[in-house]
C-alpha positions in Angstrom: 0.0 0.0 0.0 1.4 3.4 -1.0 0.8 6.2 1.5 1.7 9.9 2.1 2.9 10.5 5.6 1.2 13.5 7.3 3.2 13.2 10.6 6.7 11.9 11.5 6.6 8.2 12.1 9.7 6.7 13.8 11.5 4.3 11.5 9.3 5.1 8.5 9.7 8.7 7.5 8.9 12.4 7.8 5.8 14.4 6.8 5.4 14.5 3.0 7.3 11.3 2.3 5.7 8.7 0.1 6.2 5.2 1.6 5.2 1.7 0.7 3.9 -0.3 3.7 2.0 -3.5 4.3 -1.7 -3.2 3.7 -2.7 -4.0 7.3 -0.2 -1.6 8.9 -1.5 1.2 6.6 -5.2 0.4 6.8 -5.4 -0.4 10.6 -2.8 1.9 12.1 -1.4 4.7 10.0 -4.6 6.0 8.3 -7.0 5.8 11.2 -4.7 7.6 13.5 -4.0 10.4 11.0 -0.4 9.6 10.5 -0.9 9.0 6.7 -3.3 9.4 3.8 -3.7 7.2 0.8 -1.5 8.1 -2.2 -3.2 9.3 -5.3 -2.0 11.0 -8.4 -3.6 14.2 -7.2 -1.7 13.8 -3.9 1.3 15.7 -5.4 -0.3 19.0 -4.3 -0.8 17.5 -0.8 2.8 16.5 -0.6 4.0 20.0 -1.6 1.7 21.7 1.0 2.9 19.3 3.7 6.6 19.9 2.9 6.0 23.7 2.8 4.4 23.6 6.2 7.2 21.4 7.5 9.8 23.8 6.2 8.3 26.7 8.0 8.2 24.8 11.3 11.7 23.4 11.1 14.7 25.1 12.5 16.3 27.2 9.8 19.8 25.8 9.8 22.4 24.2 11.9 23.7 27.4 13.5 20.2 28.3 14.6 19.8 24.8 16.1 23.0 25.3 18.0 21.7 28.6 19.5 18.5 26.9 20.6 20.5 24.0 22.1 22.6 26.5 24.1 19.5 28.3 25.3 17.8 25.0 26.4 20.8 23.5 28.1 21.7 26.8 29.8 18.6 26.8 32.0 16.6 24.6 34.3 12.9 24.4 33.8 10.5 24.1 36.8 7.4 21.9 36.4 4.8 22.0 39.3 2.8 18.8 39.5 0.3 17.2 42.0 2.2 14.9 44.3 1.4 12.7 47.3 3.4 11.8 50.3 6.9 10.6 49.7 7.3 12.5 46.5 5.3 10.2 44.3 3.2 11.8 41.6 -0.4 11.3 40.8 0.2 9.9 37.3 3.3 10.8 35.3 4.7 13.9 33.7 3.8 13.9 30.0 5.7 15.4 27.1 2.9 18.0 26.8 3.5 19.1 30.3 7.2 19.4 29.6 6.6 21.4 26.4 4.3 23.8 28.1 6.8 24.4 30.9 9.6 25.1 28.4 7.3 27.4 26.3 6.3 29.3 29.4 10.0 29.9 30.2 10.4 31.5 26.7 11.7 28.8 24.4 9.4 27.3 21.7 9.6 23.5 21.5 7.3 21.0 19.7 6.1 18.3 22.0 6.8 15.7 19.3 10.5 16.4 19.5 10.8 15.7 23.3 12.2 12.2 24.2 11.7 10.9 27.7 13.7 7.8 28.5 11.7 6.5 31.5 8.4 7.9 32.6 8.8 10.7 35.2 6.9 9.6 38.3 8.8 11.3 41.1 9.7 14.7 42.3 13.2 16.1 41.8 15.7 16.8 39.0 15.3 14.9 35.8 16.8 15.1 32.3 15.0 14.8 29.0 16.2 15.1 25.4 14.9 17.5 22.9 15.6 16.8 19.2 16.2 20.4 18.0 17.4 19.4 14.5 18.2 16.1 12.7 21.8 16.5 13.8 21.4 18.4 17.1 20.0 17.0 20.4 19.7 19.1 23.6 19.7 17.7 27.1 17.2 19.7 29.2 17.3 19.9 33.0 13.8 19.6 34.4 13.0 20.2 38.1 9.7 18.6 39.1 8.2 20.3 42.2 5.0 19.8 44.1 2.2 22.1 43.2 
């Protein structure tokens, strides 16, 4: 099955890529979740619009990515969450929570670019990785405090 990706899928491709996948994977996973649309001859305009939108969202170049990395690694972001006794959280810290804390501090980060190794379920200092550019990863210090 030939599909046009609308979002980045790990191990498969980036938005605007035309990929060939097994029928079940495309029909049961990618298309219903909005990660891809079916490829058609008229889909070339769709590909161009997806790539244009992607280019505006992406970091301009490697130098700009290095500046963003320096800004992210140079500061510690505080994230207030609900916690019980002993420092255990009610649930876990999500990438959306992390993205909103970083955005509130003045740096714009897409939540799809944040990588959390193990789920954050306790108070204290944690580190997460932000994929700023294809070649640049920033390690962000996150301080989880009780709300």
